N, C-alpha and C positions, 0 to 999 in steps of 0.2 A: 308119807307112805312110801315104802320101798318099791322100786320098780320090779316087775316080773320079767326076768331074762330067760330065754330058752337055754336049756342045758346042752352042752356039747362036750363030748369026750375027745381029748387030744392025746395021741401017743407020740412021745418024743424020746430021743436018746437020753439016757440017764445023765450023761455029762452036760447036755444042753439044759435039762431041768435044773441041775445044780447051779449052772451059770445064771439062769433066770432067777433062782432063789437069791443068789448073791446080789444081783442087780436090783431085785425088788427090795431087799433089806437096805441097800445103799440109798434107794429112792423113797424109803419109808412107805412102801406099798406092799399089798399082798401079792403072791405069785400070780393070781388071777388078774389083778389090776395091772400088773407089769406086762403080762401077755396082751391084755386089752390095749394098753398104751402103745405097745410095739405094733400091733395090728393096725391101729388107727393111723400111726405114722406111716406104715407101709402103704395103706390105702390112699392117704393124702399124697404121697410121693408118686404112686401109680397113676392117680387121676391127674396130677400135674403134667405127667408125660403123655398120657393117653386120653385125657378128657374124663368128664364125670361118668361114673358108672350109674346107669339107670336101673332102678329097682322097682318092682311092682308095689303099689300101695296096697296095704292089707285092710 
């Protein structure tokens, strides 16, 4: 069964979106999955520097 993800609109510069598309194709991912991958890496690096981010359980 597919997971249900919340939808989120992201506005970015056209040139950045084009670079994301190129990177996604290179990595055989969709643009959405490429952005998700980059965000996960960013959060991993942020938490390595500043500690775990605590989120409320739903």
